[in-house]
Steps between C-alpha positions, in 0.01 A plus 500: 500500500744305714849438366530125555761235415519132589842332513421132447687170523803629685716392791420780743776579750313591817687619812516150648424251222450432130147476361400383154209718404383843389516860617226754434608865472250784498579871489864443585439280805506126561136402556506121506742207509362159412638149461455278196506543125296756312391555142454876537745786504868508406648150488846509662568141392635389837747788541566646843312810610691690769454840665690786340847545646568792735855634458634715784853582380613517139786714369397420144360839393846660501626262231228620262567868569877456466546197271864589431757727667433864412169408329172638640174364356172685490367452855139421407617247241744348750221459756271339243772257394569411863126464567461267203776272623358507853151404383613223266697353791172453688544801731179699545618723788852643504695728732754674279819563698644849450832610647500772762854608580745423222829340605703562183450162330253635242476777243140568605418817693263582783294697248466184286353311796254779578396508135454120499273527804292768329483291182371197692236709675382662175489169313296344780256793500472475122432123517785433258655206685423127495611426857420718798813695592605631841835656596762357734767751603844338540659736750881486504540635851877534474467788251495852642207634293271197529255678734461796264438265209252296705311815593469588131321173414325380818172680425454327162166319515650167388766475774414214738832351613852617587804289577792615714818377335873549528714347227830626639770228502595304809150430633154366409498384135871562458667363813735331256714781356610288207136440402448876516801559276389243241144637489572873481824493304339271246184711485673837463821391323710696751876483515648369825587854608148628423337207676699527823426873518130419446511238776660732755254778419201267543625372838549855626155606377335207677669575830407867479140476377329163542380498864352849484337456158341167598323663791386807307359306205328248728330788685387655171366164377287458811367853455410427134364147572772347280596143593868450584734217402847423630755388245788250507482439875785274612512513880280504809590870539369578150169328574462674837565836335231430239247399762571818696441707185165332431601281206241244386690327218854357491635513144783273390647406840849365445513241781276230647538666841359832379214325320396294802521800733292705256228235498508478880453879512189475281659626178436337165815388320551568128765343277574511128346249263823506292672359811261202480537454124881528508530285812673770704582865552703688238677677790594183685246556779239258637296286260125556484459122499684482833258753646207294373642192667521698826144632471629856469375619161161656420530691173686477171589805291606497136766765583666533158328227287117536488435146374702350785194513727304235310817314409591467869145398600477211257860398565428472873190291427672280241787426740245440780656760724143633544162397367369730227248695716773572758742612228238725340428670834862625501423719199134587552320478834803562723628814323145632466451469877840658566395798287157513669328431167222285638292501180737276300761225524281189503225333299211548737142622464489877545865561404617688193514285190875537452567167331774328302465197272816289513608197298763287668710219361759314707855615432397822324419849628126562540317680220267792568199444274282787622484775762192680634494800734164565663345268244639689201754323282832685500735239350 
């Protein structure tokens, strides 16, 4: 027997327009989209039906594994808790960002990251997760052992994306040294003496390691068919370097110049949804809204707040910055295409039935009323 569901009486968010009608799902795929009211199937009572969100960069798993300083949670339980929050935020495909190369701002170890990668792979194989999970390796190229750590994880079957990042002060995200001090000293509760020693060490590490490690990891990514992202590009030189290394995605550029040059070079540009919701960057860098106004933004990432994806989408539509289909593409079709996941990301006949039912009321955050992955309800 066929596994069949009809989603009736909904406002369907198609890639280019809204359609009041119904969606037929059979065996995990979208089989028909029709206009008009219906008396059969599941009545969505006029709610929106959007494609499941595709999240390319979230650091959220770490907070479940280490919910407090010096506390380590059971890794399987931490992953399940993270997965539950991801799914109930309307995210049906997620790239969990794991650190490769630790720069001293965390208690976590390289062995913890390797174990997290193994846990994700095993949970996926065991079909224990609501969303589909891939792995995004956040490679801190300024750290001396980043290549060794990368080599220990790169063969994991869930690894699909790696970003080349350098969080050393004085450049990229932290051109402003005072912003760097506020962020790291506040995060780690360092004394002034401890912080300034940390800053000098990080600058020296970056100068000694970053250029070489960028090239090596990029070469390994190409060999493993892992997509590459640049991170926190600020200048024309940063963009040119990324293009030379074969980068396809520009994550969190910090200036309009870098964003526009990335687009001109054929890269897709990703920014944080919290930047949209808050109205600006927490680091004092360029606003995602400014990039939208300049036509230099393709993808939104939840970064550190999973629900921020849908919150940003409906905020952009409510404020008429974008129409709703255009806003939804930032979190579904565009990231799916960037990740070469051509079977999902839009409500279209033949695509996976990754679907989210959303209730929206002006002035309030949207409400996720149901989530389906490949036609199966997961939230």
